[in-house]
Structure formats: C-alpha cells, structure tokens
N, C-alpha and C positions, 0 to 999 in steps of 0.2 A: 605169839605170832601176830603180825600186823595185818589188818584187813587190806584187801586190794582197793585202790582208788576207784577202779572200774566198778567194783561191787558197791561201793558207797554211792557212786553216781546212779546206779540202778536202784538202790534203796531210795534215793531222793526222787527218782521218777515215780516209783510206786507210791511213796508217801504223798506226793502232790496229786497224782491221778486218782488214787483211791482204789484202783483195780489193776491187777497185773496185766490183763489183756489190753486195757486202755493205754497203760504206760508203754507196753511193748509196741503197740501200733503206732503211737506217737514217735517213738524212737526208731522205728523201722527195724526192729529185731524180733526174733522168735520168742513167743511167750514162755515156752518151756525153758529156753536158755535163760531168760530173765528170772524165772522162778528158781532155777538151779543156782544162779548167782546169789539170790537172797538166802537160800539154804546154806550156801558156803559161808556167807557173811555171818549168819546166826551161829553156825558151828564155830567159826573163828572167835566170835565174841562170847560164846557160851550163853547167849540170851535169845529169847523169843522177841522178835521185833514187831510182828503183826499178828492180829487175830483175824480169823476168817468170819465175816458177817454176811448177812443177806445183801448188804450194799457193796461188799467187796472186802478189801484189806483195811483194817483199822489198826492204828498204831497202839502198841502197848506202852506202859510207862517207860520201859527201856527204849522203845522206839522213839518216843517223844524226846527223850534225853539225847539219843543219837542224832535226831533231826537237827537239834540246835547246834551240835558239834559239827555235823556234816555240812550244814549251811555256812557255818563260819569258815570251814575249809574251802568251800566253793567260792566264797567271796574273796578269800585270800588268793586263791588260784587265779580268779578273774582279774584281781588287782595286779598281779605279777604279769599276766598276759597283756593287760592294758598299757603297762609301762613300755612295752616293746612293740605295740601295735601302731600301724599307720592310723593317724587320727581321723582320716577320712574314709577308712575301710571298715565296714561293719560286717561281721560274720556271725554264724550261729543261728539260733532260733529266737524269734520274737512272736509271742502268742498274744493276740489282741481279742478281747471279748467285748462284743457290742450287741445292742438290741437288733432284732431281725430287720426292722424297718430302716433304722439308721445305717446298719451295715450294708444292706442290699441297695438302698436308694441313694446313699451318699458315699460312704467309705469305698465301696467297691468301684464306684465311678472314677475315683481319684487315686486309688492305691497304686496304680501302675507308675505314677510319677515318683512315688516314694521308692518303690522297688527298682525303678530304673536308676535312681541315685545310689542304691545299695544292692547291686546284683548278687552279691555273695551272701546276703542275709535271707534266711528262710522266714517267711511271714505266714503264720496261721491266723486267718481271719475267722473267728468263731462268731458267726452271726446267727443267733437262734432265739427261741422263746425261752429265755432264762439267761443267767450270767454265770461265767466262771468266777471264782473268788480270788482276788489278788492277795487277800490275807492268808489264804491257804496255799499260795504260790501256784494256783491253777492257771493264772494268766499273768503276763508281765504288765499289761495295761488293760484297764476296763473302762468302758463308758457306761455309767449307770444312770438310772432315772432319779436317784436320790443320793444325797451326800451321806456316806457311811458315818454312823455315830460311834462305832467301836472298832477296835482292831488297829494293828500297826501300819496304818495307811496314810497316804498323803493325797489329798483331793483338792480339786479346784473346779470352778464352774467352767464348762466348755462353752455352753451357749444356752440361752432360753429358746424355746420353740413353741409355735402355736399349732393348734389342731382345730378342725372345724367339722361340721356335719356336711356330708356330700351325697349327691345323687348323680346318676348318669343321665346323659341325653336320652338313652333308651327308656329309662324309667320315667323321665319327665314327659316323654311323648305319649305314655300310656295314661298318666293321671297327673292332675295338678299337684305341684309341690306345696307343702305347708308354708304359710307366711307368718305363723305364730307358733310358739313353742308347744302350747297345749295340743295343737293339731298333729304334732309329730307322732303321738301315740296311736293315731289312726293308720299309720303306715308300717310296713314290715321293717324291722330294725335288725342291723347286723352288728355284732360285737363279740367280745371275748367270752369264753366259757368261764363262768364265775369261779368255780372251784379249781380251775387250772391257772388262775392269774398268778404270775410270778412276781408281781409288784403292785402295791395298792394304787400307785399312780396311774394304772391302766383303767381305773374305774372312771369312765368318761360320761356315760349317758345321763347320769344324775345331774351333771353340770349343764346339760341342755334343758332338762325338765325333770323334776323329782318324780320318781316312780316308773321311769322308763326301763324296760328290760328287753334285751334282744331276743328275737324269735329264731334267728339264724346265727349260730355261734361257732367260733373257731379260735383255737389257741394261736393261730398264725395271723399276723397283721397283713402279710402278703395275700393270704387266702381271703381275708376280709376285703382287701382292695379289689381282688378279682371279682368277688361277689357284687360289690358296689358297681364296678365297671360293667358287669353283665346285666345290670338292671334288677338284681334280686331284692333291693331295698335301699334304705338310707343307712349310712354308717359314718362313724367318726374316724377321720384319718389325719395324721400329721400333714401340715400344709406342704412339706417338702415331698410328700407323696401325692396328695390330692391335686395340688396345683400343677404338678408335672404332667398330668393327663388332661388334655384339652377336651376330652369327651365327658369330663366330670364338671359339675357346677356346685358352688356353695349353696347350702340351704340354711336359712336364718344367718346371714353373714354377720349380724351383730352379736351372735353367740360365739365367742372365741374362747377356747380352752388353752391354758398356758401351763407348760411344764419346762423342766430344765434337764440338760445332760451334764453329768459330772465326770471329769477325767480323774481316774483313780489309779495309783500305783502303790506297791509295797514300799515302806520307808527305807528298807535295806537296799532296794534296787532302783530307787527313783533316779539316781545319778549314773546308773549304768549307761554306757554310751548309746546302745541300741534303743533303750527306753527313752532316754532324753531326746534322741533324734526323732523318734516317732511322735513323742508328745509335742515337740516344737513344730513338727511338720503338720500334724493334725490341727493344732491350734491355729496355725497360719491359714490353712485351707478353709477352716470353718469361718474364720474372721473375714476372709475374702468373699465368702459365699453367704454372708449373714442375712441378706435379703431373702434367701430361700427358707429361712427358719422362722422369721417373725412376720 
C-alpha cells in the first residue's frame, strides 16, 4: 500500500516544526487531524517515525530516512510545477527568520514592497530573540549574526552594521553623560540577560569597557530600546535603531561596535523561485539603505 502524498506533506511539516501543534498552526489545520494523518502514515509504512520527547516530536532512524526521500519527492514536485508556472507569479509560503531588531526596524518597514510585487505569496516574518534553522528547514531564508560553519547551507554577507552606546535626552537632562569609557560604570546600564543570549555576537558592553555588566536586563532589543528612550540608563543599540530616534544621543561616539548580517538559505532550496526573489529583493533594499547600517 502506497502512502498518501498529503500524509507525506504532513510528515514534512512535523519533521521541520518539531511539534505537531506548531506544524498544525503553521499549516492552518487541526492538530488532531494532523496527528491522525501521521498515525495513518506509520501504519501504512509499518514503521515508527517519531518519538515523543519533552521538546516535542523527534525523528526516529526510520523517520530520518523517510525525511530524505520525502524531501526529494517535494523537490521533484516543485520542479514539475515550476515548469508550468508563470515566471513572474510566486505562490505558496516563504518563511523568513531574522533578528528582532533587524526584522522590526528594517525588514518590516520595507516588506510591503515585496508583498505588493507577489500578492499570492504568503510571507512569514519571524522576527524574534533567536533564529529558526535553515539547515533543519524551519525557515526558507534566515538573516544570522554569524556565518554558519556547518550544515548544508549557502551563505553570503548581507551587510556590516555598527552599534553604539546611547542615552536619551531625558537621561541627559538628569545627569551629565560620561566622556570617557571608565566613567560608564558609574551609570545604570541596559543590556541582554547573559544566560539567555542566543548568539555570542550580542555581548557588547565589554567592547565599550572591560568589566561592564548591565543592571537592567532584557532578552528583547526592542525592550532595551524602550528602556533607553525612557531614560532608565545607557544601552548599546544598533545604529539603525538608535539613530532613528531623535530623542537619543550617542555616548562616547568614538566607541563603535561592528557586526555583520549573513543571508543564509538551504543549499537544496537556494534556487527556488520564491527564495531567490526574496534574497535578491532584500539584498537590493539593504544596498540602497547602506548608510543606515554603517
């Protein structure tokens, strides 16, 4: 007995999402229906495909083998569809994973231009404290803070960007701002929660002055921005955030921190039309707005 293609597609959804509930929500279907399809697939194949863990559904050895075969079938089906598709018409789902700050303060401001060009394409902009994994097919495109060293991925530098130490006019009205790095430790500092850092590139304060640690901490760069803007203390912000608010001012403007954004896709989907279209669009928008980053 041959498995249903619909069941294989549901299998792929769960394998990539790691949880039945998450996969069902993303697909817009009922979780019990999705679970029933998985049981039917396992019965058809006579194999257990997932193990239940604390984190959700983990692939068994049989599941890993089926994943390779199902993804090959998916690519073949996509190739057949592409041969008959309008080259300018993009449909389906594109999931993009970006950092919270870049997603909120840059991509979200420009995304309407891309979606206007491709109105039949559904775009998931996952802008959060953490990243989805292109290597695990959790995202079609990811903008990461470092170039991946392993995995079946294709990456290119999107842009360098600068960060600086900021204070608000409200804060500066209450007390003089430091004019040398050593004096920064005398001020309340805002930064990340150390044990919740999702990337080592987010360790900023040591590059202002060794030994600095934040007294007000948040896992969210947007919350940190709000704290700085409210006059709670000094904080490091990307310049595309800090310079966008005229009520903020640079502290120690000679101390500039530099990082990079990397554009990453899975090697098997890098040439998918929707992925290529988004990659080219984002690269062009960032290039046109380069002054905001450096």
